[in-house]
C-alpha positions, 0 to 999 in steps of 0.5 A: 967427421973426426972425433974428438978425444976424451978420457973415460971418465970426462966421456960419462960425465958429458954423457950423463949430463947431455942425458939429463938434460934432454927432456924424457930423461932426466930419471935415465941412468948410465948404466954402462960403457963399453969400450971396444974396437971402433965400428963401422962407424970409426967410435970406439965405444957404445952405452947402457942406460935403464930408467930405474924407479919408472914405469915399463911404459915410462922407459919405452917412451923415453928410450928413443930419446936417450938412444937419439943422445947416444948417438950424438954424443958416439959421432963427437967422441971417443975414448981416448987410447990409453984409456982404453984398457982391453977391448970389450971391457965394461966399464960402469 
């Protein structure tokens, strides 16, 4: 599957929108996006999420939902090469 490329700022906005649209992830916060060389799937970024203000139990229940959203977005989009910066750079 070919991925569409997006500027990093647009990808982060899109990822936030998808996370907040997912039932159970409304309180999810995009913690960081790490841009790197393409991995075994061909994706050149990864993301970390957090659930501030929630209990540990609630965050544990919501994390698999958020992970599915991140995986879905990773399957469809890459960061534009001109916006990548240094490989391994973490951009919140």
